[in-house]
N, C-alpha and C positions, 0 to 999 in steps of 0.2 A: 430136439430130440436127436440122438446121434442114434445111427443104426444099430441093434445090437449085434455085439462084438466087433464093433470096429474100433479102431483106435482112436485115441483123441487126436495124435500129432501125427501127420504124416511124415515119410522117412527123410523128406527134404526140410523139416523143420526144426528149427535152434531146437537145442536141448532144453530141459525145463528148469536148469540151473548152468552156473560158471563157476567155477575154480581157477581163479589168479594166482599166482605167486607161492603154490603149494607148499613149498618148502621153504618160505619166509625163515628167515632166524629171526625174528623178534618176538616179545613175548607175547603180542596181541594177534587175537582173530578176528576181523571184521568181517560182518555180514548185512547184505543190503536186503530186506523182506520183500520190498515194494521197487524195484529197479527197475521194471522193464512195464509198459502198455501194449506191449504185445497179445493178440489174442491168436488161438490156433483157427488156422483158415477155416475147419470144419465148424466153427462155431459161428461166420459169418458175421464178426464185429460186434458178436451179442445182438444185433439189430442197434447199434448206435453206430453214429458219423464218427467220421476221422479227426474232427474238430472236436468232437466228446470225447474219445478215446485219447485225445492230448493232453486232457487237464487231468486236475490234481486227480477227479474221482477213479482214471484207472490205475494212478500211480504215483510216487512221490517224486514230481520234479525234482531233478537236481541234485536228488540223492544217492543216486549210481555214481557220478562224477566225482563227488566228495568222497563216497565211499573207497572209489580205486584209488585217488590222488594220496587220502590218508593212509591207505594201505602200505602206500609207496611210499610213504614219509616213516612209515612205522616197522618198514619191511616183514610185514604181515601177510598170511593168508588171506584172502579176499572170497566169498562164499558170496553169489549173487542168485537172486532168484527170475527166473525166463521170460512168465508171462505176468500178465496182468492179475492186480487186486481182483479184481471183478469176476473173473472166470474161477478162481478160489485165491481167498486171502491166505497166504503165508504165514501170516500172524496172527491166526485165528484159531480157536481150537476148532475142531472140525465137528464139533455140537455146538456151536454158537451161530446163532440165527444171523449173521455176519460174514462167517466164510465163505458165503456164497450169495452175495447181496441182491436183493430184489429192486432195492431203488438205494442212489447214492447222491447226497446232497440235492434232494427234491428230482432226483431225474431217473426216472425210469430205465431199469436196465432189462428190455425184451425178450433177452435169451436168458434170463435166470428166472424170469416169473411163472413158467410150466414145468421148471427141470424137474426128473424123477430120482428118486431117490438112487436108483443104479446110474443117473449123469454124474448125478453128484458125485459118487462113490468113485465112477471113474477118472473124472477130475483130480479127485485125489490121489488116485494109484498112479496119474499120470505126472503130475505136477507137485503136490503137497508134500507126499512121502519124499521122491526123490529128493529133492532140495533139502529138505529134514536130513534126511540120511547122509547129502554129503557133510553137510554140517558135520555132526556125529563123526560121520567119518577123520575128518581134518583133527576135529577135536580128541577123537581115540587115537590116532597118531603120537600128537604131542603127548598126551598122558602117557604113552607107552615109552614114549624116549623122555618120560622125567622133568620133561620141560613146565615152567610157570605158563600159566593161559591165564590172560584178561578177554572177556570176549567185550566186543563192541559194535551194537548194533545201530545202523544209519538211516534215519527218516529225513523226512521234508513237511511242513505243515505250513495250510496256509493264510495268508496275513489277517483275512478275514473270516468270521464265521457265524451265519443267521443276522447278520448288520453289528457285529459286535468284532471290534480292532483288536488282535491278539499283539502286542507291544514289543513280546521276546522275539530277540534276534536269534536267539539257541536257548536250548534247555536242554538238561539233563533228566533223565526218567527213571523212577526205580520201583519197584516194589518191597521184597523184605531187606533187602541188602542195599544200603545207601552209603558204603564205605566211597567208592569209586565218584560216584555224583557230587560228593560235597566236596571232594578235592578237587574234582575238574571245575566245580564253580569259584572256588577259589583259586585256582589258577587261572581261569578266565581271564576272573577280575583283578587280576595282577597287570594282563596286558594291554586294558586300558578301559572305557567307558563305556561297556557293553550293556544292554539288557538283558538280563542272564535269568531264564526260567528254572523252577526248582520242579518239577512233576508236574509241568504245562506241556502242550496244553492238556496231558494226560498222564498218569501216574501209570505203574505196570500192575497190570493184575489179572489174577488165576482165567478167570472168565472172558476177559477182554482180548490177551496175549498171549503167545503161544513160545516165542521163540525164547524170550528171555527166562520165564519160567522152566519151560522144559533145558534148556541149553546152559543155561545159568546159572540160577535158582538149586536146580537139582542135583547138577555136580555140584554147587559150592566155589563155585567160580566166580572172581570179581568179576563186576560187569557193569554197564550200563547203556540204554537208549537214548541216544544222541539225534535231537531235533532241531532242525534249522528249517528257518524260516524260507518258502520259497521265493520272496524278495530280494531275498538276499542271496539268491542263488542264479540271477539270471542271465550271466555271462558265465564261460567258460574260466573268465578272471577272477570271479567272485566267489566259484566254488572252489579255486586255486586256495584262493587267501583265505575261504574257512579251513580246508584241511590245512595250510601252515600252522591256524593258530589252534585248531583242537590237537594236532602232535607235539605242538607245543606246550598244551594244556596237559596232555598226557605225559609227556617226559617230567615234566616240573612234579606231576602227581604220582610217578613209579615208582621212586624210592620211599614214599610214605604206605603205597598201597601195599608194596611185597616186602616191605621188613619185618 
């Protein structure tokens, strides 16, 4: 439990989000909800070991690298979260049971088991809301300038879950608006023999997702959630390769999307 009135982040700790290339001239805005496995020092690693915090339960390994390189390819602003999804998940509604997870992949998160409503609210105010305000501000600035906006949210997923292999190398997910996802699926197919998922391993839903429903669907912006399998992102070169492929797929799709 955090002492009453104490801030979650110490003055020396990094901010809850980062904006890179804020004035990018491209038509896309790239975001990465699970970019970091950092835990505020005050939370003492949530009672988990460094080895546990290095795994996918704490973040999306490789996603930030792909997102940053993709944003460079597209000359896009990039907004990344600064802290682990286990502290508070920036892609879950605050009302969701998964907003602050008690367990993940059958691993108990001790620092979340006895969390109070006040501590939950403090995490939201310190981390969740600033991150989403940053996305809102980037989008608002571009809307005010009359610039077309396409929202790309970058994630990664585990190769296996509960003993089942996930065959897709990359997948494009959506909820109500399939426009960009379907264009990207076709565009990537034109690049070679890839196993491409369609709403895999999950689709986008208001109860389990926040970023796309709020910043994409509610604004009526073209959007997609990009998922790359984590074993495809084992090295910097792997991440760079997927950024190039995804950028090429986007460029092939953009004329049809914005016509």
